[in-house]
C-alpha positions in Angstrom: -24.5 -9.3 24.6 -25.7 -5.7 24.7 -23.8 -3.0 22.8 -24.7 0.4 24.1 -23.5 4.0 24.1 -21.3 4.6 27.1 -21.9 7.3 29.7 -19.3 8.9 32.0 -19.8 6.2 34.6 -18.4 3.7 32.0 -15.1 5.6 31.4 -13.2 3.7 34.0 -14.0 0.4 32.3 -13.0 1.9 28.9 -9.8 3.1 30.5 -9.1 -0.4 31.8 -9.2 -1.7 28.2 -7.0 1.2 27.0 -4.5 0.4 29.8 -4.4 -3.3 28.8 -4.4 -2.9 25.1 -2.7 0.5 24.3 -0.7 2.2 27.1 -0.4 2.6 30.9 1.2 6.1 30.4 -0.8 8.1 33.0 -0.4 11.6 31.4 -1.6 10.4 28.0 -4.5 8.5 29.5 -5.5 11.5 31.8 -5.7 13.8 28.7 -7.6 11.2 26.7 -10.1 10.5 29.4 -10.6 14.1 30.6 -10.5 15.9 27.3 -11.1 13.6 24.3 -13.3 10.6 25.3 -16.0 12.8 26.8 -16.4 14.5 23.3 -16.9 11.1 21.7 -19.7 8.7 21.2 -18.3 5.5 22.8 -19.9 2.2 21.9 -19.3 -0.5 24.4 -20.0 -4.2 24.6 -20.8 -5.3 28.2 -21.2 -8.6 30.0 -23.0 -7.9 33.2 -21.3 -4.8 34.6 -18.0 -5.4 32.8 -17.0 -3.6 29.6 -15.3 -6.1 27.3 -15.0 -4.1 24.1 -15.0 -0.5 23.0 -15.0 1.6 19.8 -14.9 5.4 20.1 -16.2 7.8 17.6 -15.1 11.5 17.4 -17.5 13.8 15.4 -15.9 15.2 12.2 -17.0 17.7 9.6 -15.6 18.1 6.1 -16.3 21.1 3.9 -15.5 20.9 0.2 -15.3 24.5 -0.9 -15.0 23.6 -4.6 -18.4 21.8 -4.6 -19.9 23.7 -1.6 -20.4 20.3 0.0 -20.6 19.8 3.8 -20.3 16.3 5.2 -20.8 15.1 8.7 -19.5 11.9 10.1 -17.1 10.3 12.6 -13.5 9.3 13.1 -13.4 5.8 14.7 -10.5 5.1 17.0 -9.6 3.2 20.2 -11.1 -0.1 19.1 -10.1 -2.8 21.5 -11.2 -5.8 23.5 -10.0 -7.1 26.8 -7.6 -10.0 26.3 -9.8 -12.4 28.2 -12.7 -11.7 25.8 -10.8 -11.8 22.5 -11.7 -14.4 19.9 -15.5 -13.7 20.4 -15.7 -11.1 17.6 -16.8 -8.4 20.1 -15.0 -5.6 18.4 -16.6 -6.6 15.1 -20.0 -6.6 16.7 -19.4 -3.3 18.3 -18.1 -1.6 15.1 -21.0 -3.0 13.0 -23.6 -1.9 15.6 -22.1 1.6 15.8 -21.8 1.9 12.0 -25.5 1.0 11.6 -26.5 3.4 14.4 -24.4 6.2 12.8 -25.7 5.5 9.3 -29.4 5.4 10.5 -28.9 8.9 11.9 -28.0 10.3 8.5 -24.2 10.7 8.9 -22.3 10.4 5.6 -19.0 8.7 6.7 -16.9 6.9 9.3 -13.2 7.5 8.9 -10.7 5.0 10.2 -7.0 5.0 10.0 -5.6 1.6 11.3 -3.0 1.7 14.0 -0.8 -0.4 11.7 -1.0 -1.5 8.1 -1.6 -5.1 9.2 -5.1 -4.1 10.2 -6.1 -2.8 6.7 -7.6 -6.2 5.7 -9.6 -6.4 9.0 -11.3 -3.0 8.2 -11.8 -3.9 4.5 -13.7 -7.0 5.5 -16.0 -4.8 7.6 -16.8 -2.6 4.7 -14.3 0.2 5.1 -12.6 1.3 1.9 -9.3 2.9 0.8 -6.9 2.2 3.6 -4.8 5.3 4.4 -1.0 4.9 4.5 0.7 6.2 7.6 3.3 8.9 7.0 5.8 9.1 9.8 6.3 12.7 11.0 7.8 14.1 14.1 6.1 17.4 15.3 8.5 20.2 16.3 7.9 22.3 19.4 5.2 24.9 18.8 7.7 27.7 18.4 9.6 25.9 15.5 8.5 25.7 11.9 8.9 22.4 10.1 7.8 20.7 7.0 6.6 17.2 6.5 9.4 14.8 6.8 12.0 17.4 7.8 12.8 15.7 11.1 12.4 12.0 10.3 
């Protein structure tokens, strides 16, 4: 089954996966698919014309001022497979294909923060390291000043 980089014509199929697996909230999806997804490299697994699995990669840059070190890589998110295609390891295949493609282009890292702690072992088995613990934080309106944890 081919794994390819999506183009804008594929966004409706990716959105279908998001609606099934993440949310049907139209305002959120409209922002994601008009503002965020077009900035990403989206790897998709297709069967015929149908997109069955997706993993999105947002470009990231880190600059370590102490060591004068600049790193370029990606933040992986939105990994999902249609329910009817689950159990076929399509997400694993998509992630591994994308990881190999990204590494072959000379990028230094792929950052992943699992949606829940239960997914840590899934990503560890794929070669990711050091799971990041989620810290719950509620953002205040832009005109308020808050500190981490002040509105938990």
